[in-house]
C-alpha positions as CSV (number, residue, x, y, z in Angstrom):
1,X,70.7,-55.7,118.8
2,X,68.8,-52.5,118.0
3,X,65.9,-51.2,120.1
4,X,62.4,-51.0,118.7
5,X,61.9,-48.3,116.1
6,X,61.0,-44.8,117.1
7,X,57.8,-43.3,115.7
8,X,56.3,-46.7,114.9
9,X,58.7,-47.2,112.1
10,X,57.8,-43.9,110.2
11,X,60.6,-42.1,108.4
12,X,62.2,-39.9,111.1
13,X,63.4,-37.3,108.6
14,X,59.9,-37.0,107.1
15,X,58.5,-36.4,110.5
16,X,61.2,-33.7,111.1
17,X,59.8,-31.8,108.1
18,X,56.2,-32.0,109.4
19,X,55.1,-35.0,107.2
20,X,53.4,-38.1,108.9
21,X,52.7,-41.4,107.3
22,X,55.9,-41.9,105.4
23,X,57.1,-45.4,106.0
24,X,60.7,-46.0,107.0
25,X,62.8,-49.1,106.3
26,X,64.7,-51.3,108.8
27,X,67.4,-51.6,106.1
28,X,67.9,-47.8,106.4
29,X,67.9,-47.6,110.2
30,X,70.2,-45.5,112.4
31,X,70.9,-46.2,116.1
32,X,71.4,-42.8,117.8
33,X,71.3,-42.0,121.5
34,X,69.9,-45.5,122.4
35,X,67.0,-45.1,119.9
36,X,66.5,-46.6,116.5
37,X,65.3,-44.4,113.7
38,X,64.0,-45.6,110.4
39,X,64.3,-43.7,107.1
40,X,62.6,-43.9,103.8
41,X,65.7,-43.4,101.7
42,X,69.5,-42.9,102.0
43,X,69.3,-39.1,101.4
44,X,66.8,-38.8,104.3
45,X,69.1,-40.7,106.6
46,X,72.1,-38.5,105.5
47,X,70.2,-35.2,106.0
48,X,69.1,-36.4,109.5
49,X,72.8,-36.8,110.4
50,X,74.0,-33.4,109.1
51,X,71.1,-31.0,109.7
52,X,70.8,-29.7,113.2
53,X,67.6,-30.2,115.3
54,X,66.0,-32.9,113.3
55,X,65.2,-35.2,116.4
56,X,63.5,-32.3,118.2
57,X,61.5,-31.4,115.1
58,X,60.5,-35.1,114.5
59,X,59.4,-35.5,118.1
60,X,57.3,-32.4,117.9
61,X,55.5,-33.6,114.8
62,X,55.0,-36.9,116.3
63,X,53.4,-35.4,119.4
64,X,51.0,-33.3,117.5
């Protein structure tokens, strides 16, 4: 069973690029480090996995 979505279900990759308000989808979720991240599309989920530093950037955007 997955944990509640991080960032209130917003697309984690969009947040990592500085964009807020982009809805993620439960169908495109990724469980990582005990957290569940939602993404708006397959490409965003793929980029989250291969580009370094996405989690930190998303958290920074979310906090601002």
